BAFIZA-798490 format. One record per residue (C-alpha): residue number from 1; residue in three letters; z, x, y. Coordinates in nm, 4 decimals. Each point is the difference from the previous one (the first is absolute). Layout:
<nodes>
[node NUM; "Ala"; [Z; X; Y]]
...
</nodes>
This chain:
<nodes>
[node 1; "Met"; [-11.9624; -1.3019; -12.3687]]
[node 2; "Ile"; [0.3095; 0.1437; 0.1662]]
[node 3; "His"; [0.3146; 0.0032; -0.2105]]
[node 4; "Ile"; [0.3430; 0.1236; 0.1046]]
[node 5; "Asn"; [0.1645; 0.1509; -0.3087]]
[node 6; "Met"; [0.2741; 0.1828; 0.1829]]
[node 7; "Thr"; [0.2559; -0.0661; 0.2674]]
[node 8; "Glu"; [-0.0851; 0.0327; 0.3703]]
[node 9; "Arg"; [0.1914; -0.0643; 0.3176]]
[node 10; "Ile"; [0.0464; -0.3694; 0.0735]]
[node 11; "Gln"; [-0.1817; 0.0207; 0.3335]]
[node 12; "Lys"; [-0.3052; 0.1544; -0.1640]]
[node 13; "Ile"; [-0.0241; -0.2440; -0.2929]]
[node 14; "Leu"; [0.0497; -0.3160; 0.2153]]
[node 15; "Ser"; [-0.2444; 0.1374; 0.2577]]
[node 16; "Arg"; [-0.2611; 0.0799; -0.2662]]
[node 17; "Ala"; [0.0446; -0.3540; -0.1342]]
[node 18; "Gly"; [-0.0877; -0.1348; 0.3443]]
[node 19; "Tyr"; [0.3311; -0.1502; 0.1064]]
[node 20; "Gly"; [0.0106; 0.1933; 0.3274]]
[node 21; "Ser"; [-0.0124; 0.3415; 0.1564]]
[node 22; "Arg"; [0.2568; 0.2581; -0.1010]]
[node 23; "Arg"; [0.1784; -0.0386; 0.3324]]
[node 24; "Glu"; [0.0245; -0.3777; -0.0421]]
[node 25; "Ile"; [0.1334; 0.0359; -0.3560]]
[node 26; "Glu"; [0.2568; 0.2603; 0.1100]]
[node 27; "Arg"; [0.1262; -0.2444; 0.2650]]
[node 28; "Trp"; [0.0301; -0.2768; -0.2618]]
[node 29; "Val"; [0.1911; 0.2291; -0.2353]]
[node 30; "Lys"; [0.2395; 0.1087; 0.2743]]
[node 31; "Ala"; [0.0559; -0.3640; 0.0908]]
[node 32; "Gly"; [0.1004; -0.0784; -0.3613]]
[node 33; "Glu"; [-0.2979; -0.2303; -0.0590]]
[node 34; "Val"; [-0.1223; 0.1770; -0.3128]]
[node 35; "Met"; [0.1698; -0.0153; -0.3424]]
[node 36; "Val"; [-0.0836; 0.2153; -0.3025]]
[node 37; "Asn"; [0.1286; -0.1272; -0.3358]]
[node 38; "Gly"; [0.2636; -0.2070; 0.1773]]
[node 39; "Val"; [0.1288; 0.2777; 0.2245]]
[node 40; "Lys"; [-0.0783; 0.0620; 0.3680]]
[node 41; "Ala"; [-0.2712; 0.2621; 0.0315]]
[node 42; "Glu"; [0.0423; 0.3320; 0.1782]]
[node 43; "Val"; [-0.2551; 0.1813; 0.2154]]
[node 44; "Gly"; [-0.1808; 0.2555; -0.2133]]
[node 45; "Gln"; [0.1200; -0.1487; -0.3248]]
[node 46; "Ala"; [-0.2278; 0.0681; -0.2984]]
[node 47; "Ile"; [-0.1362; -0.3081; -0.1772]]
[node 48; "Ser"; [-0.2836; -0.0864; -0.2372]]
[node 49; "Glu"; [-0.2247; -0.3024; -0.0412]]
[node 50; "Thr"; [0.2211; -0.1240; -0.2860]]
[node 51; "Asp"; [0.3096; -0.0364; 0.2256]]
[node 52; "Lys"; [0.0907; -0.3464; 0.1314]]
[node 53; "Val"; [-0.0430; 0.0150; 0.3756]]
[node 54; "Val"; [0.0946; -0.2931; 0.2197]]
[node 55; "Leu"; [-0.0909; -0.0267; 0.3709]]
[node 56; "Arg"; [0.1860; -0.2689; 0.1905]]
[node 57; "Gly"; [0.0453; -0.2022; -0.3169]]
[node 58; "Gln"; [-0.3600; 0.0399; -0.1208]]
[node 59; "Val"; [-0.0638; 0.1935; -0.3213]]
[node 60; "Leu"; [-0.2813; 0.2493; 0.0623]]
[node 61; "Lys"; [-0.2764; 0.0322; -0.2614]]
[node 62; "Leu"; [-0.0466; 0.3750; 0.0203]]
[node 63; "Ser"; [-0.2162; 0.0543; -0.3036]]
[node 64; "Ser"; [-0.2726; -0.2414; 0.0997]]
[node 65; "Lys"; [0.0037; 0.1027; 0.3647]]
[node 66; "Leu"; [-0.0156; 0.3713; -0.0755]]
[node 67; "Asn"; [-0.3166; -0.0634; -0.2008]]
[node 68; "Ala"; [-0.1551; -0.2514; 0.2384]]
[node 69; "Lys"; [-0.3399; 0.0583; 0.1604]]
[node 70; "Pro"; [0.0522; 0.1556; 0.3451]]
[node 71; "Gln"; [-0.1598; -0.1425; 0.3143]]
[node 72; "Val"; [-0.0647; 0.1376; 0.3459]]
[node 73; "Leu"; [-0.0992; -0.2103; 0.3059]]
[node 74; "Leu"; [-0.1507; 0.1048; 0.3297]]
[node 75; "Tyr"; [0.1168; -0.2237; 0.2803]]
[node 76; "His"; [-0.1081; -0.0113; 0.3633]]
[node 77; "Lys"; [0.3165; -0.0668; 0.1962]]
[node 78; "Lys"; [-0.0384; -0.2046; 0.3175]]
[node 79; "Asn"; [0.1828; 0.0591; 0.3305]]
[node 80; "Gly"; [0.3107; -0.2164; 0.0131]]
[node 81; "Glu"; [0.0738; 0.0127; -0.3747]]
[node 82; "Ile"; [0.3304; 0.1445; -0.1243]]
[node 83; "Ser"; [0.0012; 0.2612; -0.2790]]
[node 84; "Ser"; [0.2811; -0.1793; -0.1854]]
[node 85; "Arg"; [0.0214; -0.2681; -0.2692]]
[node 86; "Lys"; [0.1865; -0.2383; 0.2298]]
[node 87; "Asp"; [0.0768; -0.0131; 0.3719]]
[node 88; "Pro"; [0.3160; -0.1643; 0.1374]]
[node 89; "Glu"; [-0.1974; -0.1084; 0.3060]]
[node 90; "Gly"; [-0.2661; -0.1734; -0.2092]]
[node 91; "Arg"; [-0.2836; 0.2257; 0.1050]]
[node 92; "Pro"; [-0.2951; 0.0481; -0.2391]]
[node 93; "Thr"; [0.0355; 0.2882; -0.2472]]
[node 94; "Val"; [-0.2527; 0.2143; -0.1851]]
[node 95; "Phe"; [0.1125; -0.1591; -0.3299]]
[node 96; "Asp"; [-0.1100; -0.3471; 0.1105]]
[node 97; "Asn"; [-0.3649; 0.0708; -0.0710]]
[node 98; "Leu"; [0.0392; 0.1844; -0.3356]]
[node 99; "Pro"; [-0.1069; -0.1669; -0.3259]]
[node 100; "Pro"; [0.2794; -0.1178; -0.2335]]
[node 101; "Leu"; [0.0854; 0.2025; -0.3100]]
[node 102; "Ser"; [0.0725; -0.1495; -0.3430]]
[node 103; "Ser"; [0.2804; 0.2561; -0.0361]]
[node 104; "Gly"; [0.1478; 0.2838; 0.2011]]
[node 105; "Arg"; [-0.0484; 0.0266; 0.3739]]
[node 106; "Trp"; [-0.2029; 0.1803; 0.2620]]
[node 107; "Ile"; [0.1483; 0.3264; 0.1302]]
[node 108; "Gln"; [-0.1043; 0.1033; 0.3490]]
[node 109; "Val"; [-0.1040; 0.3631; 0.0462]]
[node 110; "Gly"; [0.1431; 0.0976; 0.3377]]
[node 111; "Arg"; [0.0181; -0.2287; 0.3016]]
[node 112; "Leu"; [-0.1718; -0.0713; 0.3296]]
[node 113; "Asp"; [0.1819; -0.1259; 0.3070]]
[node 114; "Ile"; [-0.0674; -0.3487; 0.1353]]
[node 115; "Asn"; [-0.2443; 0.1228; 0.2640]]
[node 116; "Thr"; [-0.2004; 0.2230; -0.2341]]
[node 117; "Asp"; [-0.2852; -0.1325; -0.2134]]
[node 118; "Gly"; [-0.2096; 0.1518; -0.2763]]
[node 119; "Leu"; [0.0277; 0.1201; -0.3560]]
[node 120; "Leu"; [0.2975; -0.0776; -0.2236]]
[node 121; "Leu"; [0.0154; 0.0669; -0.3760]]
[node 122; "Phe"; [0.1875; -0.2171; -0.2471]]
[node 123; "Thr"; [0.0525; 0.0697; -0.3715]]
[node 124; "Thr"; [0.1876; -0.1320; -0.3021]]
[node 125; "Asp"; [0.0703; 0.3615; -0.1072]]
[node 126; "Gly"; [0.3276; 0.1119; 0.1563]]
[node 127; "Glu"; [-0.0400; 0.3629; -0.1019]]
[node 128; "Leu"; [-0.3437; 0.0151; 0.1666]]
[node 129; "Ala"; [0.1477; -0.1540; 0.3175]]
[node 130; "Asn"; [0.2847; 0.2485; -0.0002]]
[node 131; "Arg"; [-0.2296; 0.3009; -0.0279]]
[node 132; "Leu"; [-0.2378; -0.1244; 0.2629]]
[node 133; "Met"; [0.2882; -0.0298; 0.2468]]
[node 134; "His"; [0.1963; 0.3128; -0.1003]]
[node 135; "Pro"; [-0.0277; 0.2842; 0.2560]]
[node 136; "Ser"; [-0.0449; 0.2618; -0.2750]]
[node 137; "Tyr"; [-0.3484; -0.1300; -0.0809]]
[node 138; "Glu"; [-0.1061; 0.0319; 0.3658]]
[node 139; "Ile"; [-0.2334; -0.3028; -0.0076]]
[node 140; "Glu"; [-0.2052; 0.0098; 0.3206]]
[node 141; "Arg"; [-0.0221; -0.3110; 0.2206]]
[node 142; "Glu"; [-0.2756; -0.0499; 0.2578]]
[node 143; "Tyr"; [0.0285; -0.2233; 0.3042]]
[node 144; "Ala"; [-0.2345; -0.1140; 0.2759]]
[node 145; "Ala"; [0.1984; 0.0032; 0.3245]]
[node 146; "Arg"; [-0.1162; -0.1374; 0.3341]]
[node 147; "Ile"; [0.1718; 0.2049; 0.2687]]
[node 148; "Leu"; [0.0681; -0.1190; 0.3532]]
[node 149; "Gly"; [-0.0034; 0.3001; 0.2307]]
[node 150; "Glu"; [-0.1741; 0.3336; 0.0322]]
[node 151; "Val"; [0.0363; 0.2170; -0.3122]]
[node 152; "Thr"; [-0.0138; 0.3692; 0.0924]]
[node 153; "Asp"; [-0.0540; 0.3124; -0.2098]]
[node 154; "Glu"; [0.3658; 0.0765; 0.0523]]
[node 155; "His"; [0.1021; -0.3353; -0.1434]]
[node 156; "Ile"; [-0.2107; 0.0545; -0.3106]]
[node 157; "Asp"; [0.1291; 0.3573; -0.0426]]
[node 158; "Asn"; [0.3600; -0.1271; 0.0208]]
[node 159; "Leu"; [-0.0584; -0.2753; -0.2537]]
[node 160; "Leu"; [-0.1671; 0.2392; -0.2482]]
[node 161; "Lys"; [0.2724; 0.2645; 0.0349]]
[node 162; "Gly"; [0.2798; -0.2567; -0.0253]]
[node 163; "Val"; [0.2476; -0.1653; 0.2307]]
[node 164; "Glu"; [0.3689; -0.0862; -0.0407]]
[node 165; "Leu"; [0.0727; -0.3680; -0.0641]]
[node 166; "Glu"; [0.3449; -0.1619; -0.0357]]
[node 167; "Asp"; [-0.0250; 0.0275; -0.3798]]
[node 168; "Gly"; [-0.1524; 0.3474; -0.0227]]
[node 169; "Lys"; [-0.3197; 0.1846; 0.0765]]
[node 170; "Gly"; [-0.3286; -0.1851; -0.0349]]
[node 171; "Lys"; [-0.3644; 0.0878; 0.0367]]
[node 172; "Phe"; [-0.3554; -0.1085; -0.0777]]
[node 173; "Asn"; [-0.2139; 0.1882; -0.2522]]
[node 174; "Thr"; [-0.3169; -0.0810; 0.1892]]
[node 175; "Ile"; [-0.1029; -0.1784; 0.3200]]
[node 176; "Lys"; [-0.3645; -0.1102; 0.0539]]
[node 177; "Phe"; [-0.1433; -0.1786; 0.2983]]
[node 178; "Ala"; [-0.1620; -0.3267; -0.1192]]
[node 179; "Gly"; [-0.1581; -0.1446; 0.3153]]
[node 180; "Gly"; [0.0854; -0.2280; 0.2832]]
[node 181; "Glu"; [-0.0371; -0.0120; 0.3754]]
[node 182; "Gly"; [0.2267; -0.0553; 0.2983]]
[node 183; "Val"; [0.3780; 0.0161; -0.0432]]
[node 184; "Asn"; [-0.0044; -0.0883; -0.3721]]
[node 185; "Lys"; [-0.1406; 0.2476; -0.2515]]
[node 186; "Trp"; [0.0136; 0.0082; -0.3781]]
[node 187; "Tyr"; [0.1277; 0.2906; -0.2074]]
[node 188; "His"; [0.0214; 0.0398; -0.3787]]
[node 189; "Val"; [0.3161; 0.1795; -0.1082]]
[node 190; "Thr"; [0.1361; 0.1062; -0.3400]]
[node 191; "Leu"; [0.3524; 0.0877; -0.1181]]
[node 192; "Asn"; [0.1853; 0.0327; -0.3291]]
[node 193; "Glu"; [0.3032; -0.2115; 0.0849]]
[node 194; "Gly"; [0.0885; -0.3634; 0.0360]]
[node 195; "Arg"; [0.3025; 0.0105; 0.2252]]
[node 196; "Asn"; [0.0725; -0.3110; 0.2103]]
[node 197; "Arg"; [-0.2499; -0.0322; 0.2906]]
[node 198; "Glu"; [-0.0750; 0.3698; -0.0266]]
[node 199; "Val"; [-0.3594; -0.0181; 0.1262]]
[node 200; "Arg"; [0.1043; -0.1979; 0.3066]]
[node 201; "Arg"; [0.3000; 0.2252; 0.0678]]
[node 202; "Leu"; [-0.2089; 0.3140; -0.0170]]
[node 203; "Trp"; [-0.2449; -0.1267; 0.2653]]
[node 204; "Glu"; [0.2875; -0.1314; 0.2105]]
[node 205; "Ser"; [0.1603; 0.3456; -0.0050]]
[node 206; "Gln"; [-0.2998; 0.1068; 0.2159]]
[node 207; "Glu"; [0.0590; -0.3000; 0.2360]]
[node 208; "Leu"; [-0.3034; -0.1762; -0.1432]]
[node 209; "Val"; [-0.0146; -0.3610; -0.1172]]
[node 210; "Val"; [-0.1456; -0.1262; -0.3284]]
[node 211; "Ser"; [-0.1639; -0.3323; 0.0944]]
[node 212; "Arg"; [-0.1423; -0.0648; -0.3488]]
[node 213; "Leu"; [0.0741; 0.1553; -0.3397]]
[node 214; "Arg"; [-0.1697; -0.0483; -0.3352]]
[node 215; "Arg"; [0.0471; 0.1829; -0.3311]]
[node 216; "Ile"; [-0.3421; 0.0731; -0.1433]]
[node 217; "Arg"; [0.0834; 0.2178; -0.2984]]
[node 218; "Tyr"; [0.2862; 0.0665; -0.2438]]
[node 219; "Gly"; [-0.0629; 0.3076; -0.2163]]
[node 220; "Asn"; [-0.3462; -0.0424; -0.1471]]
[node 221; "Val"; [-0.0076; -0.3779; 0.0641]]
[node 222; "Glu"; [-0.1915; -0.1148; 0.3059]]
[node 223; "Leu"; [0.0020; -0.3322; 0.1858]]
[node 224; "His"; [-0.3441; -0.1565; -0.0516]]
[node 225; "Arg"; [-0.1697; -0.1794; 0.2883]]
[node 226; "Ser"; [-0.0625; -0.2928; -0.2321]]
[node 227; "Leu"; [0.3738; -0.0563; -0.0574]]
[node 228; "Arg"; [0.0928; -0.2470; 0.2734]]
[node 229; "Pro"; [0.3508; -0.0244; 0.1561]]
[node 230; "Gly"; [0.2284; -0.2011; -0.2281]]
[node 231; "Ala"; [-0.2214; 0.0540; -0.3070]]
[node 232; "Phe"; [0.0555; 0.2042; -0.3150]]
[node 233; "Glu"; [-0.2117; 0.1469; -0.2780]]
[node 234; "Glu"; [0.0958; 0.1380; -0.3385]]
[node 235; "Met"; [-0.0656; 0.3687; -0.0673]]
[node 236; "Asp"; [-0.2449; 0.0662; -0.2829]]
[node 237; "Val"; [0.0744; 0.2266; -0.2958]]
[node 238; "Lys"; [-0.1956; 0.2982; 0.1370]]
[node 239; "Ser"; [0.1841; -0.0051; 0.3314]]
[node 240; "Met"; [0.3347; -0.0475; -0.1728]]
[node 241; "Arg"; [-0.0666; 0.3018; -0.2206]]
[node 242; "Ser"; [-0.0597; 0.2108; 0.3086]]
[node 243; "Leu"; [0.3134; -0.1346; 0.1697]]
[node 244; "Tyr"; [0.2171; 0.0794; -0.3045]]
[node 245; "Glu"; [-0.1398; 0.3498; -0.0204]]
[node 246; "Lys"; [0.0902; 0.0497; 0.3638]]
[node 247; "Val"; [0.3705; -0.0173; -0.0951]]
[node 248; "Asn"; [-0.0273; 0.1756; -0.3374]]
[node 249; "Met"; [0.0188; -0.3163; -0.2095]]
[node 250; "Glu"; [-0.2231; -0.0893; -0.2955]]
[node 251; "Leu"; [-0.1607; -0.3409; -0.0161]]
[node 252; "Asp"; [-0.0329; -0.1230; -0.3551]]
[node 253; "Glu"; [-0.3422; -0.1697; -0.0258]]
[node 254; "Glu"; [0.1199; -0.2039; -0.3026]]
[node 255; "Asn"; [0.2533; -0.1691; 0.2190]]
[node 256; "Phe"; [-0.2657; -0.1832; 0.2051]]
[node 257; "Leu"; [-0.1352; -0.3491; -0.0073]]
[node 258; "Ser"; [-0.3122; -0.0887; -0.1942]]
[node 259; "Lys"; [-0.3018; -0.1093; 0.2002]]
[node 260; "Ser"; [0.0726; -0.3670; -0.0661]]
[node 261; "Glu"; [0.3674; 0.0412; 0.0937]]
[node 262; "Tyr"; [-0.0939; 0.1850; 0.3185]]
[node 263; "Lys"; [-0.2508; -0.2729; 0.0969]]
[node 264; "Ser"; [0.2603; -0.2674; -0.0672]]
[node 265; "Arg"; [0.2527; 0.1720; 0.2268]]
[node 266; "Ala"; [-0.2691; 0.0613; 0.2672]]
[node 267; "Asp"; [-0.0822; -0.3703; -0.0092]]
[node 268; "Arg"; [0.3686; -0.0921; 0.0442]]
[node 269; "Asn"; [0.0316; 0.2427; 0.2923]]
[node 270; "Lys"; [-0.3128; -0.1430; 0.1574]]
[node 271; "Ala"; [0.1349; -0.3541; -0.0358]]
[node 272; "Phe"; [0.3299; 0.1112; 0.1558]]
[node 273; "Lys"; [-0.1789; 0.1603; 0.3025]]
[node 274; "Tyr"; [-0.2150; -0.3134; 0.0425]]
[node 275; "Gly"; [0.3110; -0.2194; -0.0087]]
[node 276; "Lys"; [0.1755; 0.2172; 0.2595]]
[node 277; "Thr"; [-0.3104; -0.0167; 0.2235]]
[node 278; "Lys"; [-0.0100; -0.3800; -0.0219]]
[node 279; "Lys"; [0.3665; -0.0253; 0.1038]]
[node 280; "Arg"; [-0.0669; 0.1901; 0.3212]]
</nodes>
């Protein structure tokens, strides 16, 4: 089991407990929405699991959350879904199809724009989410891009060397032709960043149009053909162990569900997916 016997920065502890990403928590602290022992919290403040932490009037149960069993979901985002919890315009979001949690909440690892489909990861472990998104860990993303227009050797050379975008230089690690005929051809590209619309903007810098974009891999996690758009699956222990190792974290095997508990949760998730399917 994981136990916090010393103080850590408030963003890290609340993130580890699954209340949100470090960036989200930092915004809440700056907005005065977090209290520690009756006093407004400060960004970077050191706290422990024994401190009384209140978020928007709700007392947070740090001890039980810090020692909860972590979960990771693979989700196949559909075109037209928003990578946010809520949308002011009422459009469907990626959170609509996720199974409910008895405690805590799902934290999204990165984002995909409304016109991009493919692999998204969700976890209840905020520290895992933070490391998977942090640039210092250089987690590689792979995309399948359908390009409208003729892609030349010069285009590919430019995109591999790097081009200047409005928010700094960007480039692909690799570009591989993946088939297609006529004006639309598929390419698989990899990069280590997750800047807004970066894949599209890189191709557009060469006056080429991305007519379809799908994320097919995040780090060592691949999008399976069997995972249909709008569906999710829970990552097994073996895969989670590999994912944690990818970002230099240790996964405590004692902190996992028993076979009966896992089956019970799998049954609930299956019932949830069936119910969502019936509603459509």
